[in-house]
N, C-alpha and C positions, 0 to 999 in steps of 0.2 A: 775441197777446191776452196774456201773462204766464200765469199760472194759469188764466185764466178762457178757456172756450171761445166759439165763436161764438154771440153772443146771441140772434140769431134762430133757433136750432136747437135746441129741447126735448128732442131725442131722446137726450141723453146722460144725463138724469134716468133712474135705475135705482129710483125710487118705493121709495126705504128709508124715507121717513118722518123721517129726523133734524131736517130743518127745522122739521115740525111742531112737536117737542119744545124747539126754540130760539126759535119765533115768541112773542113777549110779548103780542101781538094775540091769537092763538089761546088762549092762557093766559086773557087776560082777559075774552073773550067766546065765546059759542058760536055766535054769527051768522056768523064768519067760520069758513070751510072749510078754511084754511091755505094755506101758501106754495105746497105741491106742487101740489094740485088747481087753485088759482088762476092759477098762473105756467105750468109745463112742461105739465102734464096739458091746461089747456083752450086753452092756446096753439096745440097740435095742431088743435083743433075749431075754433079761430076762424078757421083759413086757409078753413075751409067754411063756416061758420054765422055770423052776424052778431047772433044773440040776445044782447038785453042780458043783462049780468052785474052785480048789486048786490053783489058780492064784492069788486068792484074799488076800492071807495072804501076799504077796511078796512085793505090793507096801506100800512104808514108808511115804508116803505122804508129801514128800520133796519138792515137788509143782515146781520142775525144769521143768516138761512137762508143767503143767501151764502158767511158764514165756516165754517159747519159743513158744508157739502155736501160729500160725498166724490168726487163726480164733477167739482168745480169748473163746475157750472152756475151761471149769475147770476139766482137765481130773482127777486130784486126788481127787477132790468133789466126782466125779462119782464113782471113785473106792470106797471111804469111804462110800458114800450111799449104793453100793451094799454090802460092808460087813456088815452094819448095818442091810440090811433086811436079809442077812444071818444067823444073830445071833437072828433073830427074831423065827428061827426053831432049834438052836443049843445052846446048853451050852457053856458058856464061860470057860475057864480054871481058874485053881487056881492063875495062874501065871498073866493072863490078868486082873482078880478082884484086885490083889494086887497093881499090877504096873498102874492100871487107877486110882486108889484111893491116891494119894499122899496128897490131902487136908484132908483127914478123920485121914490118917496115921501121918500126918504132925502135925495136932492139938492134936493128943494124946501124940505124943511123945517129943514134947515141953512145957507139962503141967508143966514138972519137968527136972533139967539137970539130974538129976540120971537116968530118965527115958530114955532121950537120950543117956547118955552114955551107959547104957545097952544095947540098941537098936543097937548104933554103933559096940559095942563088938560082939553082937551076930553075926550081917552082916559079920563083918572082919573074925569071926572063921567058919561061914557058906561058905564064899567064899573060905577060906584057904582047908576046907574039902570038897568042892565041893557038900554039901549039897543042896545049892540052885539049882543045876541041877534037884535034885529030884522033886522039885514042879515046873520044867518048866522055872527057870530063869537061864541065863549063867553066869557062874562063871567068865569067862574072861571079861565081862562087868563091867566097872567102877561104883562101888556104890556110890551115893552121901550120905553123913552123914547128921544125923539130928542135928541142932543147939540147944545148950543148953537154948537158949530163943528165940523166935518167933520175928520176925520182928516189929508186932503192940506191943509188950512187951518192946521192945528196943525204940520205938519211941514215946510211951507214956512218958519215963523218959526222954527223949532228950529236952531241951528249945531251941527253936530256936530265933533267932535274929528278930526284927520286919525290914520287908522288904516290898517294894513297890509294889511287885507283887506276885502272888498266884497262884499255880497250883494244880491240883489234881494227886494222884501217885496210880496207879493199880500195885501193888508189884507181883502179882501171887504168885502160890503156892511154888515155888524152893525158890525165896527169902524170901517169909514170915517163910519157915520152914527149909531150908536148907543152904542158904547162905544169911542171914540177913544184912551181911555186906555190901552186894551190895546196898542195900536200904538206909542205913545209909552213904554209900558215896554218892547215889545220893544227901541226903538231905542236906549233909554238902557243896557239890560241889554248889547245886542249892543256898542255904544260902550266900555261897560266890558270889554269883553273883546278889544279893538281891533279891533273889525269896524263899519264902516261899512255904513249902510242907504241903499238908493238904490229911490225908487219909479217906476213909470211909470204916468201917469194916464190914459193909453190903454185900461188895464184895465176891462172890462165884468163884471157881476155872475157869477159861476161859472155860475148857471142851476139851484142846486140847488132853491130854491123855487118854480120855474117847473117843473120836472120832478114835482113832488108835485103841482102842480094840473095836469099834463097838456100843459103847453105845451112840446112836445118840439121842434117846430120853430124855435120862437124860442129853446130853449136850444141848438140845432145853429148858429145864427147866432152866439151869443155863444162857444160852444166853438172855432168856426175862427177868430174873431175873436182870443180868448185864445191860443190855441196857435200863431197866428203871433209873437206877441209874445214867448211864454214860448220859444220857439224862436231867438228873436233873441238874448235874454239868454242862455241856455244856450250857444249858439255861441259867446259872448265870455267864456265861462270862468266865467260867477257861479253859486253857488249860490242856489236859490231859496226862501222861507222864507213858511210860512203859520203863524196863530196858530190858525185854526179848522180843526179835525178835519175837517168837512164839505166846506170848501173844498178841504183838499189831497185829500182821497178823489176827489172829481169831476176836477179837474183833472190828476190823475197815472193815474186808473183809468177813472171812470164814463165819461169822453168816449170812451175807445175801444171800451167795452161799448156805448153809445147808439148810435154813427155810425161803428162800425168803421174809424176814422181809424187808419193803421199808423203815424204819425210822431212820437207821442207820447214815445216811445222818447227821442227826440231832446234830451228834457229832463226827465223823470219820474225819472231817474237822479239828477237835481241837485237834485231837491225835497226840503225836509225840514220836518215838523211844527217849531216854534221849540224846544221842550225837547228834541226827537229831535236836532237840532242842536247844541244844550248839550253833550247827552250826547257827541256826536261828538268835540267840542273837549275834553270831560273824557277821554274814552279817548284821546285824543292828547295830552294833559298840557297842553292851552292853556287850560283853563278856570278863570277868576280865582275861586277860593274863599276870598276873603278877606272874610269875613262878619261882620257884626256877630250876636250872639246874639239869637233873637228869643224863645225859650222860649215857644213856642207849639204847642197841638195844633191839626190841621186834619183834616176829614175829606176823603178824595179819592173823586171818583165817576169811573169809568172810561166814557169816551163809546163807544157802539156803533160809531160812524165811526171811532175810533182802534182798536178791536178788531180790526175787519176788515183793516186795513192792514197788519198782523202784524209790528209793528216792537217789540212789548212795551209798557211802560209807563215811559216814561223820566222820568216826575217822581216815581216810588219810588226813582231812583238818586240825582236830582238834588237835591231837597228834604231828603232827610236830610242833605245836606252841609251843612245851615246849622247851627250850634251851637243847640240847644234845639227844634228842629223837630221834633215827634211827629206822625206820619201814622196815620189811621185808613183802613182800606180799606171803604168804604161797601158794597161786593161785594151790590149791590141789582138789577143787572140794569139793563133800558132804564130811563131817564127818563119816557120814555112821551110827551112834548112832541115829540118828532122832527120839527122845522121848522114846517111849517102844520099838520101831522096835529092838534097838542093845541088849535089855534085854530078851526078848522071846528066848528061847532055840532054836525054829524052824528057826528062822530068824537072830540071832545072826552070824553064820558064813557068810552070805552073807553082814550084817553090818561090819564085821571084814575085808574083802576083800575091801570093800568101803574106810574103814579109813586108809587104810596101805600107800596108799601116802600122807596123811597128817602128819601122824605120822612120816615117815621117812624124811620129810622135814623138821618135828622141830627137830628131833635128828639129822640132818646133820646141823642145823643152828647154827651159832655163837651167835645167840639171849640169852640173858638172860631168859625168858619168852615168854610165848603166850600172845595174847591179842583177846578177842572174845566178843561179845556183847549177845550172845546165850549161855545161861547156860548148857546145854546139850552138847553142841560141846566142851566149856571149859573142861567138864570131859574127854571127848574123846581126846583132846590134850594132857591131863596130863596122859592119861593111856599108860602106857609103856615108855614115852619118859623122863622121870627122870625130867621133866621142869614143873613149875607152870602156868597155864594160870589163866589170870584175867581178870575181865570188864574192858575196857577202863576209866570207871569212877574212878576206883581204883589208874590209873597211874594218872589222873589229880587231884586226892586229893591229892595224895604223892606231885605233883609238886606245889600244894598250901601250904605244910607244914603242914596240916592237921592231927588231930590224928585221 
């Protein structure tokens, strides 16, 4: 299980309370009793008692508790499993059904540019008129827009040069349907480094939005499907790249925590975050550093789901290689949005409090734009700051002078 212990065994918790000090939700509201009590402590009790627990809704699955636990207890996973059990006897809200199905919504909305345009206009009007609040979605949350064409549509039409290396790309729902330009930035940057990108259209959503909404059984179906495909490509010697830190985390760690599968090691050692992969190329002396000077200051936010993976912050090694790029560390903790957490009306106020520090840091910064690997974090960075937030790949592509 890697560094993590068996997820359904809470007895390894030593009640040290360090998880409480790291929890952004506990800092934002006194309504939440904290990760330890909601996770390991009450997991023991839930084996015998089926009382309702109002605390379950507060965990954002940011995994900061997991990151600091000295005993390696997957506290957030215990919370999410308990949430899944809760929904076996309780109905999901309309907002939870809608927010957890971005893949289905995305496939529909990107069928035609007119459909995407209509959906985006509808969301803007609903946000302005506060109609979203009626269905349980916060009008204060930064809604993503749908792209006119999906990533797969754009990828099929793009002709890559012949390269000596090949990798597999797992785009995920957000890049596939909301911001396919990030996926194309990856393709162009890797091509510029003599690496060809392959995709497999059999992939389905990693399942992270569904985990947050308590659809654990559905996530297991997606997990087993994706694991089979990932093992196939890894067996052929392909490295596997993600551009979203949340997708990377669930594919190479959370599947094992939730479903006790013991075969993810067959591909997890082949998996890299996109900037982590570029860092590896750089360490081997294979990274193309023929950059155009940009002379730009950016402010960087470290996603929670990058921190918990423990491979450092490769953007701080790669982006400063570009002449004229100055990086400011936002150093402001969790962005607060945490997937669907910041969109649900009942937890959005907590998310707003958590994200205030980051947003204020961006507002006060002289940086031209924000930079972050996490899709949802970038939305929060832009929310009310009047500054654009981009993936590090976008900066790198720009420095290569690529369209």
